[in-house]
C-alpha angles and dihedrals in degrees: 000000000000091000091050091050092051092050093052093046092052094062108110124215115236115257115213129208111255132214099011083165129007100238149350096286137057103183105293097353138072115245126226090255125111113188121237121279113286096028117143115194131190118196136195117191124183134181120187124204126281117293095219094102091059116196093359089085098010093262094309098311091112093042126092112291140197122228133182132193117199144168134194138183136196106219095172135016114293095001125104128180124192149177133206142177129199134184090229104104086338089274127176126189142190119206143185132204127189130182106224100174134010129208112247127217093231092056096244087124107032098188143033119234125197133175121219126183139162143185117213129192129201104222099186118132113266110256141129092294096059131071098221119134098150132016092256089063088073095063133091131173139208128199122185138172114203119202116186142170131195100218096182139345088277105034129061128166137183140185121208124189114192146179123216119198129190120188092208130024135174119275140169139226117251125209090275092055094251121141108243123194124244094187132021120246093230120049128180123210138167130209133196121198136179143182129199118188116221094177138359093277104024133069141170111237132192140178137191119190121188124188110216106183113091112222128203089246141355098033109198118248122237121254127233117183139166136176151133128285123203120192134193130171093275106016138061119192127184129180121183152148121245147138100248116095102173126085098206106079097219090055090057095045094050108027109030112130099166107119118203089202087066093046091252095155127142136199118245141170139194125204122189129184120192134198127183122214 
């Protein structure tokens, strides 16, 4: 009995790496992180216009902008559900995030792996400017697997392959009267993100997003972005420059036409507020 008791007592509980990233977002991408159970988060995301016109529109600040309001909650351990609404195409989305694997301190699991997915709906009124024939034409979907590693207390990196799907996309009629596609319904992309802490509450952040699927026309441009993140106990604030202007990830991965080679950058920021219940 004494030997059995000793054997049970010697089993060690796994110790997981904490704070691979500070919050849910790293510029235009989700991070591998899922907050603790009972966390309610409210998010404000904003993207100004392109800076290419310089002082004419104060580097895009006076240009048309996209904004998104969102909220998420963690009802059970490792599972987050969320909702968002943006003025771009009057879209709303529901999303889910689940931590599949977590990096351990002893190295037995070298990376963290999280799944993120969403379903977005275009709620604009049906008219001559929209492509809606049936209700399903309004929907698009995004599926992403996020693989991350905290390399040191200062440096964290992640890679995120994704698939974007649109039920209905713009086409054109050829000479034979056939509808020809401009974009493919399914598009594959990959993103790489990193964070380097320069103090306890401040970090340099960067993203690179590369579309992979080749479309018949209007191939999306890649995104390169970099900025500063500032973290407190209940807030996370990011301000950055980048090429992406949309706030629904599948829109960026399929439609982005901002080209960093032409200085088509824009200023953006993310604000998150967290409560624990």
